[in-house]
C-alpha positions in Angstrom: 144.0 99.4 188.7 144.0 96.2 186.8 141.8 93.3 187.3 143.6 90.1 186.3 141.6 86.7 185.8 143.5 83.4 185.7 143.0 81.2 182.8 141.3 78.6 184.7 138.6 81.2 185.8 138.1 82.6 182.3 137.6 78.9 180.8 135.1 78.3 183.8 133.2 81.4 182.9 133.0 80.8 179.3 131.7 77.1 179.9 129.2 78.0 182.4 128.3 81.4 181.2 129.3 83.5 184.0 130.3 86.9 183.9 129.6 88.9 187.1 131.6 88.4 190.3 130.5 90.1 193.6 133.0 90.9 196.3 131.0 90.9 199.7 132.2 92.0 203.0 131.1 89.3 205.8 131.3 90.5 209.4 130.8 88.5 212.5 130.7 90.4 215.8 130.4 88.4 218.7 131.0 89.7 222.1 134.3 87.6 222.4 135.4 88.2 218.9 135.0 89.9 215.6 135.9 88.6 212.1 135.9 90.6 209.0 136.5 88.8 205.6 135.6 88.9 201.8 133.3 86.4 200.0 133.7 86.5 196.5 131.1 84.6 194.2 129.5 84.7 190.9 125.9 86.3 190.8 123.2 86.0 188.2 121.5 89.0 186.6 118.6 89.3 189.1 121.0 89.1 192.0 123.5 91.7 190.0 120.6 94.1 190.0 119.8 93.9 193.4 123.4 94.5 194.4 123.5 97.5 192.4 120.0 99.0 192.9 119.4 98.0 196.6 122.9 97.8 198.2 124.5 100.4 196.2 127.4 98.3 194.9 129.7 100.0 192.5 130.0 98.1 189.0 133.6 97.8 187.4 133.4 96.6 183.9 136.6 94.3 182.9 137.7 92.4 179.9 136.0 89.2 181.0 132.9 90.6 182.6 131.9 92.8 185.6 133.1 93.0 189.2 130.7 94.2 191.9 132.3 95.9 194.7 130.7 97.6 198.0 130.2 101.2 198.3 132.5 101.7 201.2 136.5 102.3 200.7 138.6 99.1 200.3 142.3 98.4 200.6 143.3 97.5 197.1 146.6 96.6 195.4 147.4 98.0 192.1 146.5 94.4 190.7 143.6 92.5 191.7 143.8 88.8 190.6 140.7 86.7 190.6 141.2 82.7 190.2 139.3 79.5 190.5 140.2 77.0 193.2 138.6 73.5 193.3 137.7 71.9 196.8 136.4 68.3 196.4 133.5 68.5 194.1 132.9 72.4 194.5 134.7 75.3 192.6 135.5 78.5 194.6 136.3 81.9 193.3 139.6 83.2 194.9 140.8 87.1 195.0 143.9 88.5 195.7 144.5 92.1 196.0 141.6 93.4 198.1 142.0 93.6 201.9 139.6 94.5 204.6 139.6 98.2 205.3 141.4 99.0 208.6 
């Protein structure tokens, strides 16, 4: 399994001193519909500790930092790619290669 960071994300992480990416599963379960998707974001040291100690997230050490993954099994490709997308004035971390479990 390879975790690949796009150069724009690496530059952003160095500039803003970020090194931990959390991948969270967000579920909306309404009586009419159900939505499951991933939310990928940077977390600070305090939040990292909370994810690991209280939520049981797995810590994957990569070349450019850490990735926190939930404890349940995920459908993952051989290569997981993280990138950076700018929408108006906001930066958003993107992820390809991880899918919701079926």
